[in-house]
A tleap script that builds the chain and sets N, CA, C and O, in Angstrom:
source leaprc.protein.ff14SB
mol = sequence {
  NMET THR PHE ASP ARG ARG GLU LEU ASP ARG
  ILE LEU ASP LEU TYR GLY ARG MET VAL ALA
  CYS GLY GLU TRP ARG ASP TYR ALA ILE ASP
  PHE THR ARG ASP LYS ALA VAL PHE SER ILE
  PHE ARG ARG ALA LEU ASP VAL PRO LEU TYR
  ARG ILE GLU LYS ASP PRO ARG LEU ALA ARG
  ARG GLN GLY ALA TYR ALA VAL VAL SER GLN
  THR GLY LEU ILE LEU LYS ARG GLY HIE ASP
  LEU PRO ARG VAL LEU ALA VAL LEU GLU LYS
  PRO LEU ARG GLU CVAL
}
set mol.1.N position { 1.426 -5.811 -15.356 }
set mol.1.CA position { 0.986 -4.639 -14.673 }
set mol.1.C position { 2.019 -4.036 -13.651 }
set mol.1.O position { 2.516 -4.823 -12.845 }
set mol.2.N position { 2.378 -2.747 -13.611 }
set mol.2.CA position { 3.281 -2.039 -12.802 }
set mol.2.C position { 2.754 -0.955 -12.241 }
set mol.2.O position { 1.682 -0.540 -12.682 }
set mol.3.N position { 3.328 -0.363 -11.285 }
set mol.3.CA position { 3.063 1.010 -10.724 }
set mol.3.C position { 3.789 2.042 -11.526 }
set mol.3.O position { 4.938 1.761 -11.870 }
set mol.4.N position { 3.300 3.161 -11.863 }
set mol.4.CA position { 4.020 4.035 -12.516 }
set mol.4.C position { 4.959 4.920 -11.488 }
set mol.4.O position { 4.912 4.828 -10.262 }
set mol.5.N position { 5.681 5.655 -12.120 }
set mol.5.CA position { 6.647 6.554 -11.176 }
set mol.5.C position { 5.881 7.375 -10.108 }
set mol.5.O position { 6.220 7.369 -8.924 }
set mol.6.N position { 4.960 7.993 -10.528 }
set mol.6.CA position { 4.144 8.784 -9.540 }
set mol.6.C position { 3.560 8.026 -8.440 }
set mol.6.O position { 3.614 8.452 -7.286 }
set mol.7.N position { 2.944 6.804 -8.779 }
set mol.7.CA position { 2.445 6.125 -7.804 }
set mol.7.C position { 3.514 5.373 -6.892 }
set mol.7.O position { 3.251 5.166 -5.707 }
set mol.8.N position { 4.463 5.053 -7.332 }
set mol.8.CA position { 5.505 4.603 -6.663 }
set mol.8.C position { 6.202 5.494 -5.693 }
set mol.8.O position { 6.603 5.120 -4.591 }
set mol.9.N position { 6.330 6.831 -6.230 }
set mol.9.CA position { 6.789 7.984 -5.341 }
set mol.9.C position { 5.788 8.093 -4.291 }
set mol.9.O position { 6.284 8.243 -3.175 }
set mol.10.N position { 4.529 8.060 -4.335 }
set mol.10.CA position { 3.628 8.365 -3.267 }
set mol.10.C position { 3.743 7.070 -2.204 }
set mol.10.O position { 3.747 7.251 -0.987 }
set mol.11.N position { 3.826 5.871 -2.758 }
set mol.11.CA position { 3.920 4.815 -1.838 }
set mol.11.C position { 5.276 4.817 -0.897 }
set mol.11.O position { 5.256 4.641 0.321 }
set mol.12.N position { 6.332 5.026 -1.607 }
set mol.12.CA position { 7.635 5.057 -1.036 }
set mol.12.C position { 7.737 6.210 -0.049 }
set mol.12.O position { 8.445 6.029 0.942 }
set mol.13.N position { 7.090 7.419 -0.210 }
set mol.13.CA position { 6.954 8.549 0.585 }
set mol.13.C position { 6.437 7.994 2.000 }
set mol.13.O position { 7.077 8.088 3.047 }
set mol.14.N position { 5.221 7.422 1.865 }
set mol.14.CA position { 4.547 6.751 3.026 }
set mol.14.C position { 5.499 5.798 3.787 }
set mol.14.O position { 5.778 5.888 4.982 }
set mol.15.N position { 5.938 4.909 2.949 }
set mol.15.CA position { 6.816 3.817 3.489 }
set mol.15.C position { 7.977 4.525 4.178 }
set mol.15.O position { 8.294 4.038 5.263 }
set mol.16.N position { 8.655 5.552 3.768 }
set mol.16.CA position { 9.790 6.166 4.467 }
set mol.16.C position { 9.411 6.723 5.623 }
set mol.16.O position { 10.139 6.591 6.607 }
set mol.17.N position { 8.308 7.381 5.697 }
set mol.17.CA position { 7.817 8.024 6.967 }
set mol.17.C position { 7.578 7.005 8.070 }
set mol.17.O position { 7.904 7.192 9.243 }
set mol.18.N position { 6.938 5.833 7.568 }
set mol.18.CA position { 6.649 4.840 8.560 }
set mol.18.C position { 7.936 4.096 9.094 }
set mol.18.O position { 8.058 3.705 10.255 }
set mol.19.N position { 8.836 3.958 8.146 }
set mol.19.CA position { 10.126 3.436 8.700 }
set mol.19.C position { 10.785 4.315 9.801 }
set mol.19.O position { 11.272 3.848 10.831 }
set mol.20.N position { 10.750 5.726 9.458 }
set mol.20.CA position { 11.369 6.690 10.433 }
set mol.20.C position { 10.609 6.611 11.752 }
set mol.20.O position { 11.158 7.022 12.775 }
set mol.21.N position { 9.341 6.092 11.786 }
set mol.21.CA position { 8.444 6.022 12.961 }
set mol.21.C position { 8.817 4.763 13.686 }
set mol.21.O position { 8.465 4.605 14.855 }
set mol.22.N position { 9.528 3.844 13.028 }
set mol.22.CA position { 9.722 2.568 13.554 }
set mol.22.C position { 8.560 1.454 13.373 }
set mol.22.O position { 8.501 0.397 14.001 }
set mol.23.N position { 7.806 1.826 12.558 }
set mol.23.CA position { 6.455 0.780 12.245 }
set mol.23.C position { 6.723 -0.080 11.300 }
set mol.23.O position { 6.228 -1.203 11.392 }
set mol.24.N position { 7.442 0.205 10.347 }
set mol.24.CA position { 7.711 -0.853 9.082 }
set mol.24.C position { 9.073 -0.978 9.035 }
set mol.24.O position { 9.826 -0.106 9.469 }
set mol.25.N position { 9.486 -2.126 8.477 }
set mol.25.CA position { 10.924 -2.423 8.404 }
set mol.25.C position { 11.198 -2.885 6.994 }
set mol.25.O position { 12.250 -2.432 6.542 }
set mol.26.N position { 10.590 -3.587 6.273 }
set mol.26.CA position { 10.815 -4.016 4.914 }
set mol.26.C position { 9.628 -4.019 3.871 }
set mol.26.O position { 8.488 -3.762 4.258 }
set mol.27.N position { 9.874 -4.286 2.661 }
set mol.27.CA position { 8.855 -4.258 1.700 }
set mol.27.C position { 9.254 -5.073 0.532 }
set mol.27.O position { 10.428 -5.340 0.278 }
set mol.28.N position { 8.124 -5.503 -0.249 }
set mol.28.CA position { 8.502 -6.309 -1.490 }
set mol.28.C position { 7.557 -5.773 -2.532 }
set mol.28.O position { 6.507 -5.246 -2.162 }
set mol.29.N position { 7.842 -5.865 -3.744 }
set mol.29.CA position { 7.077 -5.465 -4.849 }
set mol.29.C position { 6.968 -6.659 -5.801 }
set mol.29.O position { 7.958 -7.244 -6.241 }
set mol.30.N position { 5.708 -6.981 -6.088 }
set mol.30.CA position { 5.402 -8.053 -7.042 }
set mol.30.C position { 4.573 -7.580 -8.181 }
set mol.30.O position { 3.565 -6.918 -7.936 }
set mol.31.N position { 4.915 -7.865 -9.428 }
set mol.31.CA position { 4.304 -7.650 -10.668 }
set mol.31.C position { 3.600 -9.011 -11.281 }
set mol.31.O position { 4.319 -9.993 -11.468 }
set mol.32.N position { 2.505 -9.056 -11.524 }
set mol.32.CA position { 1.862 -10.136 -12.134 }
set mol.32.C position { 1.200 -9.561 -13.433 }
set mol.32.O position { 1.242 -8.357 -13.686 }
set mol.33.N position { 0.667 -10.358 -14.136 }
set mol.33.CA position { 0.063 -10.062 -15.367 }
set mol.33.C position { -1.235 -9.160 -15.142 }
set mol.33.O position { -1.580 -8.204 -15.838 }
set mol.34.N position { -1.826 -9.633 -14.108 }
set mol.34.CA position { -3.133 -8.889 -13.584 }
set mol.34.C position { -3.007 -7.678 -12.711 }
set mol.34.O position { -3.672 -6.659 -12.898 }
set mol.35.N position { -2.111 -7.830 -11.731 }
set mol.35.CA position { -2.076 -6.612 -10.841 }
set mol.35.C position { -0.597 -6.369 -10.283 }
set mol.35.O position { 0.289 -7.217 -10.389 }
set mol.36.N position { -0.440 -5.243 -9.737 }
set mol.36.CA position { 0.881 -4.861 -9.015 }
set mol.36.C position { 0.534 -4.855 -7.547 }
set mol.36.O position { -0.538 -4.374 -7.179 }
set mol.37.N position { 1.486 -5.421 -6.607 }
set mol.37.CA position { 1.397 -5.473 -5.300 }
set mol.37.C position { 2.703 -4.911 -4.655 }
set mol.37.O position { 3.823 -5.246 -5.042 }
set mol.38.N position { 2.464 -4.007 -3.614 }
set mol.38.CA position { 3.485 -3.574 -2.765 }
set mol.38.C position { 3.068 -4.123 -1.481 }
set mol.38.O position { 1.968 -3.824 -1.016 }
set mol.39.N position { 3.912 -4.943 -0.846 }
set mol.39.CA position { 3.680 -5.620 0.302 }
set mol.39.C position { 4.646 -4.846 1.409 }
set mol.39.O position { 5.773 -4.464 1.096 }
set mol.40.N position { 4.104 -4.658 2.697 }
set mol.40.CA position { 4.726 -4.006 3.728 }
set mol.40.C position { 4.904 -4.902 4.867 }
set mol.40.O position { 3.912 -5.495 5.290 }
set mol.41.N position { 6.019 -5.072 5.404 }
set mol.41.CA position { 6.263 -5.916 6.459 }
set mol.41.C position { 6.854 -5.227 7.711 }
set mol.41.O position { 7.537 -4.211 7.580 }
set mol.42.N position { 6.610 -5.749 8.882 }
set mol.42.CA position { 7.101 -5.384 10.178 }
set mol.42.C position { 8.548 -5.825 10.348 }
set mol.42.O position { 9.424 -5.062 10.754 }
set mol.43.N position { 8.774 -7.245 9.978 }
set mol.43.CA position { 10.088 -7.886 9.994 }
set mol.43.C position { 10.187 -8.574 8.740 }
set mol.43.O position { 9.150 -8.915 8.172 }
set mol.44.N position { 11.407 -8.841 8.195 }
set mol.44.CA position { 11.670 -9.408 6.881 }
set mol.44.C position { 10.921 -10.813 6.881 }
set mol.44.O position { 10.427 -11.204 5.824 }
set mol.45.N position { 10.836 -11.488 7.892 }
set mol.45.CA position { 10.392 -12.922 7.796 }
set mol.45.C position { 9.013 -13.067 8.028 }
set mol.45.O position { 8.543 -14.199 7.920 }
set mol.46.N position { 8.245 -12.082 8.341 }
set mol.46.CA position { 6.794 -12.142 8.566 }
set mol.46.C position { 6.110 -12.250 7.360 }
set mol.46.O position { 6.652 -12.253 6.254 }
set mol.47.N position { 4.677 -12.358 7.619 }
set mol.47.CA position { 3.814 -12.216 6.522 }
set mol.47.C position { 3.447 -10.851 6.365 }
set mol.47.O position { 3.482 -10.179 7.396 }
set mol.48.N position { 3.044 -10.190 5.131 }
set mol.48.CA position { 2.916 -8.809 5.163 }
set mol.48.C position { 1.860 -8.241 5.965 }
set mol.48.O position { 0.761 -8.793 6.002 }
set mol.49.N position { 2.116 -7.106 6.659 }
set mol.49.CA position { 1.113 -6.284 7.419 }
set mol.49.C position { 0.048 -5.721 6.603 }
set mol.49.O position { -1.111 -5.703 7.020 }
set mol.50.N position { 0.373 -5.263 5.473 }
set mol.50.CA position { -0.516 -4.553 4.570 }
set mol.50.C position { 0.085 -4.825 2.984 }
set mol.50.O position { 1.281 -4.899 2.707 }
set mol.51.N position { -0.880 -4.934 2.166 }
set mol.51.CA position { -0.607 -4.923 0.670 }
set mol.51.C position { -1.354 -3.819 -0.005 }
set mol.51.O position { -2.567 -3.662 0.135 }
set mol.52.N position { -0.558 -3.029 -0.771 }
set mol.52.CA position { -1.218 -1.943 -1.564 }
set mol.52.C position { -1.308 -2.489 -3.013 }
set mol.52.O position { -0.302 -2.592 -3.715 }
set mol.53.N position { -2.516 -2.825 -3.425 }
set mol.53.CA position { -2.620 -3.432 -4.901 }
set mol.53.C position { -3.191 -2.428 -5.855 }
set mol.53.O position { -3.963 -1.511 -5.575 }
set mol.54.N position { -2.689 -2.743 -7.035 }
set mol.54.CA position { -3.188 -1.884 -8.316 }
set mol.54.C position { -3.714 -3.032 -9.272 }
set mol.54.O position { -2.960 -3.839 -9.815 }
set mol.55.N position { -5.114 -3.015 -9.421 }
set mol.55.CA position { -5.731 -3.933 -10.212 }
set mol.55.C position { -6.522 -3.296 -11.203 }
set mol.55.O position { -7.645 -2.948 -10.839 }
set mol.56.N position { -6.146 -3.037 -12.526 }
set mol.56.CA position { -6.852 -2.139 -13.450 }
set mol.56.C position { -8.107 -2.840 -13.876 }
set mol.56.O position { -8.959 -2.076 -14.329 }
set mol.57.N position { -8.420 -4.082 -13.842 }
set mol.57.CA position { -9.688 -4.614 -14.067 }
set mol.57.C position { -10.861 -4.024 -13.179 }
set mol.57.O position { -12.013 -4.008 -13.614 }
set mol.58.N position { -10.556 -3.573 -12.006 }
set mol.58.CA position { -11.485 -3.069 -11.014 }
set mol.58.C position { -11.624 -1.502 -11.216 }
set mol.58.O position { -12.487 -0.907 -10.572 }
set mol.59.N position { -10.845 -0.858 -12.043 }
set mol.59.CA position { -10.891 0.677 -12.156 }
set mol.59.C position { -12.095 1.181 -12.378 }
set mol.59.O position { -12.412 2.138 -11.672 }
set mol.60.N position { -12.906 0.774 -13.219 }
set mol.60.CA position { -14.244 1.252 -13.572 }
set mol.60.C position { -15.213 1.225 -12.422 }
set mol.60.O position { -15.952 2.182 -12.191 }
set mol.61.N position { -15.209 0.241 -11.777 }
set mol.61.CA position { -16.211 -0.244 -10.726 }
set mol.61.C position { -15.811 0.267 -9.442 }
set mol.61.O position { -16.328 1.307 -9.034 }
set mol.62.N position { -14.919 -0.367 -8.735 }
set mol.62.CA position { -14.599 -0.005 -7.337 }
set mol.62.C position { -13.313 0.916 -7.249 }
set mol.62.O position { -13.110 1.534 -6.204 }
set mol.63.N position { -12.479 1.020 -8.266 }
set mol.63.CA position { -11.334 1.748 -8.215 }
set mol.63.C position { -10.133 0.512 -8.304 }
set mol.63.O position { -10.254 -0.647 -7.906 }
set mol.64.N position { -9.102 1.057 -8.865 }
set mol.64.CA position { -7.986 0.133 -9.196 }
set mol.64.C position { -6.951 -0.057 -7.994 }
set mol.64.O position { -6.047 -0.893 -8.011 }
set mol.65.N position { -7.195 0.791 -6.994 }
set mol.65.CA position { -6.309 0.712 -5.765 }
set mol.65.C position { -6.952 0.053 -4.588 }
set mol.65.O position { -8.166 0.166 -4.418 }
set mol.66.N position { -6.283 -0.554 -3.856 }
set mol.66.CA position { -6.816 -1.251 -2.618 }
set mol.66.C position { -5.675 -1.463 -1.642 }
set mol.66.O position { -4.550 -1.822 -1.988 }
set mol.67.N position { -6.049 -1.214 -0.400 }
set mol.67.CA position { -5.139 -1.466 0.748 }
set mol.67.C position { -5.739 -2.774 1.456 }
set mol.67.O position { -6.906 -2.702 1.841 }
set mol.68.N position { -5.092 -3.855 1.637 }
set mol.68.CA position { -5.570 -5.119 2.222 }
set mol.68.C position { -4.610 -5.304 3.511 }
set mol.68.O position { -3.409 -5.045 3.585 }
set mol.69.N position { -5.451 -5.813 4.486 }
set mol.69.CA position { -4.762 -6.053 5.814 }
set mol.69.C position { -4.113 -7.421 5.702 }
set mol.69.O position { -4.181 -8.097 4.676 }
set mol.70.N position { -3.484 -7.793 6.798 }
set mol.70.CA position { -2.821 -9.038 6.956 }
set mol.70.C position { -3.746 -10.257 6.912 }
set mol.70.O position { -3.392 -11.343 6.455 }
set mol.71.N position { -5.016 -9.987 7.446 }
set mol.71.CA position { -6.091 -11.093 7.283 }
set mol.71.C position { -6.795 -11.184 5.942 }
set mol.71.O position { -7.610 -12.093 5.786 }
set mol.72.N position { -6.573 -10.394 5.039 }
set mol.72.CA position { -7.224 -10.273 3.674 }
set mol.72.C position { -8.323 -9.291 3.692 }
set mol.72.O position { -8.962 -9.112 2.655 }
set mol.73.N position { -8.655 -8.528 4.940 }
set mol.73.CA position { -9.698 -7.457 4.825 }
set mol.73.C position { -9.229 -6.448 3.942 }
set mol.73.O position { -8.041 -6.133 3.871 }
set mol.74.N position { -10.218 -5.889 3.207 }
set mol.74.CA position { -9.833 -4.781 2.349 }
set mol.74.C position { -10.254 -3.492 3.140 }
set mol.74.O position { -11.432 -3.189 3.327 }
set mol.75.N position { -9.156 -2.745 3.597 }
set mol.75.CA position { -9.307 -1.407 4.459 }
set mol.75.C position { -9.916 -0.511 3.622 }
set mol.75.O position { -10.867 0.118 4.086 }
set mol.76.N position { -9.546 -0.295 2.384 }
set mol.76.CA position { -9.821 0.938 1.673 }
set mol.76.C position { -9.608 0.640 0.146 }
set mol.76.O position { -8.590 0.078 -0.257 }
set mol.77.N position { -10.614 1.044 -0.672 }
set mol.77.CA position { -10.607 0.800 -2.172 }
set mol.77.C position { -11.028 1.935 -2.635 }
set mol.77.O position { -11.866 2.548 -1.973 }
set mol.78.N position { -10.515 2.510 -3.956 }
set mol.78.CA position { -10.807 3.607 -4.361 }
set mol.78.C position { -10.126 3.921 -5.909 }
set mol.78.O position { -9.424 3.050 -6.422 }
set mol.79.N position { -10.349 5.069 -6.537 }
set mol.79.CA position { -9.744 5.376 -7.709 }
set mol.79.C position { -8.455 6.342 -7.571 }
set mol.79.O position { -7.553 6.382 -8.408 }
set mol.80.N position { -8.498 7.033 -6.516 }
set mol.80.CA position { -7.513 7.995 -5.943 }
set mol.80.C position { -6.324 7.301 -5.089 }
set mol.80.O position { -6.656 6.931 -3.963 }
set mol.81.N position { -5.244 7.122 -5.403 }
set mol.81.CA position { -4.158 6.553 -4.633 }
set mol.81.C position { -4.004 7.293 -3.360 }
set mol.81.O position { -4.126 6.663 -2.310 }
set mol.82.N position { -3.726 8.673 -3.335 }
set mol.82.CA position { -3.555 9.293 -2.106 }
set mol.82.C position { -4.614 9.054 -1.068 }
set mol.82.O position { -4.332 8.895 0.119 }
set mol.83.N position { -5.805 9.031 -1.526 }
set mol.83.CA position { -6.922 8.814 -0.751 }
set mol.83.C position { -6.916 7.422 -0.076 }
set mol.83.O position { -7.146 7.241 1.119 }
set mol.84.N position { -6.658 6.569 -0.878 }
set mol.84.CA position { -6.577 5.069 -0.354 }
set mol.84.C position { -5.424 4.771 0.606 }
set mol.84.O position { -5.542 3.962 1.526 }
set mol.85.N position { -4.262 5.485 0.345 }
set mol.85.CA position { -3.149 5.330 1.126 }
set mol.85.C position { -3.429 6.141 2.607 }
set mol.85.O position { -2.762 5.864 3.604 }
set mol.86.N position { -4.316 6.998 2.616 }
set mol.86.CA position { -4.602 7.757 3.794 }
set mol.86.C position { -5.075 6.796 4.959 }
set mol.86.O position { -4.940 7.181 6.121 }
set mol.87.N position { -5.551 5.724 4.721 }
set mol.87.CA position { -6.101 4.575 5.695 }
set mol.87.C position { -4.659 4.214 6.467 }
set mol.87.O position { -4.786 3.840 7.633 }
set mol.88.N position { -3.462 4.280 5.992 }
set mol.88.CA position { -2.304 3.844 6.573 }
set mol.88.C position { -1.595 4.944 7.209 }
set mol.88.O position { -0.622 4.642 7.900 }
set mol.89.N position { -1.932 6.230 7.088 }
set mol.89.CA position { -1.334 7.300 7.780 }
set mol.89.C position { -1.570 7.348 9.225 }
set mol.89.O position { -2.725 7.243 9.636 }
set mol.90.N position { -0.491 7.511 10.118 }
set mol.90.CA position { -0.750 7.711 11.472 }
set mol.90.C position { -1.159 9.052 11.832 }
set mol.90.O position { -0.661 10.029 11.273 }
set mol.91.N position { -2.164 9.167 12.863 }
set mol.91.CA position { -2.365 10.527 13.229 }
set mol.91.C position { -1.231 11.126 13.994 }
set mol.91.O position { -0.559 10.444 14.769 }
set mol.92.N position { -0.998 12.479 13.769 }
set mol.92.CA position { -0.101 13.161 14.507 }
set mol.92.C position { -0.206 13.263 15.892 }
set mol.92.O position { -1.324 13.562 16.312 }
set mol.93.N position { 0.776 13.069 16.790 }
set mol.93.CA position { 0.513 13.241 18.052 }
set mol.93.C position { 1.107 14.597 18.627 }
set mol.93.O position { 1.939 15.247 17.994 }
set mol.94.N position { 0.649 14.957 19.801 }
set mol.94.CA position { 0.880 16.273 20.211 }
set mol.94.C position { 2.127 16.018 20.989 }
set mol.94.O position { 2.308 14.967 21.603 }
set mol.95.N position { 3.046 17.071 20.947 }
set mol.95.CA position { 4.380 16.919 21.798 }
set mol.95.C position { 4.371 17.849 22.935 }
set mol.95.O position { 5.324 17.880 23.714 }
savepdb mol mol.pdb
quit
């Protein structure tokens, strides 16, 4: 199982913005037979802050996409990747 190009573009767009803010520093992509996982790290040697998972077995029920926190808590699950990624978006600050 892999992320397609459109999905990876969305994830890397969010990742790039968060790196520019200084929030995230590193990432890893894992592909298994059952699911694809994009892990986000604050530092290279840490455990992942968040995991963005794509599991097609859950596509009909809860949605194929999920954002999972460092503790294993599912922050958001759904069928639409941009809506699921919105949980990681930082609110804009007034300047």
